[in-house]
matplotlib code that plots the C-alpha trace (Angstrom):
import matplotlib.pyplot as plt

x = [-4.3, -1.1, -1.4, 0.9, 1.0, 2.5, 3.7, 3.6, 5.3, 3.8, 4.8, 3.5, -0.1, -0.8, -1.9, -5.6, -4.7, -2.4, -5.1, -7.6, -5.3, -4.1, -7.7, -8.3, -5.5, -6.3, -6.0, -6.3, -8.5, -7.8, -6.2, -5.7, -4.2, -1.9, 0.3, 4.0, 6.9, 4.4, 1.4, -0.7, -0.9, -2.3, -3.5, -3.5, -4.7, -4.4, -4.3, -0.5, 2.5, 3.6, 0.3, 0.9, 4.4, 3.2, 0.6, 3.2, 6.2, 4.4, 1.2, 1.9, 5.3, 3.6, 1.7, 3.7, 2.6, 4.3, 7.8, 8.7, 7.2, 8.1, 6.4, 5.6, 4.6, 2.7, 1.3, -1.6, -1.6, -5.0]
y = [-4.9, -4.3, -5.0, -4.0, -5.4, -3.1, -4.6, -1.8, -1.4, 1.3, 3.2, 1.3, 2.2, 4.0, 1.1, 2.2, 5.8, 4.6, 2.2, 5.0, 7.2, 4.4, 3.5, 7.1, 6.8, 6.3, 2.7, 1.1, -2.0, -3.6, -2.6, -5.5, -5.7, -8.7, -10.2, -10.9, -8.7, -6.3, -4.6, -3.9, -5.4, -3.1, -4.2, -1.6, -2.0, 0.5, 1.0, 0.8, 0.3, 3.9, 5.0, 2.5, 3.6, 7.2, 6.4, 4.4, 6.7, 10.1, 9.5, 6.6, 7.9, 11.1, 9.1, 9.9, 6.8, 4.5, 3.7, 1.2, -0.3, -3.2, -3.3, -6.3, -5.4, -7.9, -7.8, -10.2, -12.5, -14.2]
z = [-15.3, -13.2, -9.5, -6.6, -3.1, -0.5, 2.8, 5.4, 8.8, 11.0, 14.0, 17.1, 17.9, 14.6, 12.4, 12.4, 11.4, 8.7, 7.3, 7.2, 5.2, 2.9, 2.0, 0.7, -1.9, -5.6, -6.9, -3.5, -3.7, -0.3, 3.0, 5.4, 8.9, 9.2, 11.9, 11.6, 10.3, 8.6, 10.0, 6.8, 3.3, 0.6, -2.8, -5.5, -9.1, -12.0, -15.7, -15.8, -13.6, -13.8, -12.1, -9.3, -8.8, -8.6, -5.9, -3.9, -4.4, -4.0, -2.0, 0.3, 1.4, 2.7, 5.4, 8.6, 10.5, 7.9, 8.8, 6.1, 2.9, 0.7, -2.7, -4.9, -8.5, -10.5, -14.1, -14.3, -17.3, -16.9]

ax = plt.figure().add_subplot(projection="3d")
ax.plot(x, y, z, "-o")
ax.set_aspect("equal")
plt.show()
């Protein structure tokens, strides 16, 4: 099953609101606040990579509190 990890940078002070909205999106399995360059790490899993791309490229980008994302796509072998 394909998995994507999305590293998210938010507008300052809006991390909680962004996390709430991200958690409502399809395919989202985990939403974690982190420290460092990024504010949130999101794990998505779906039936195929196209579905994950659609959630990230159409749904996640509509969240106004998100200022930047970096996506890591993975296809699990085992």
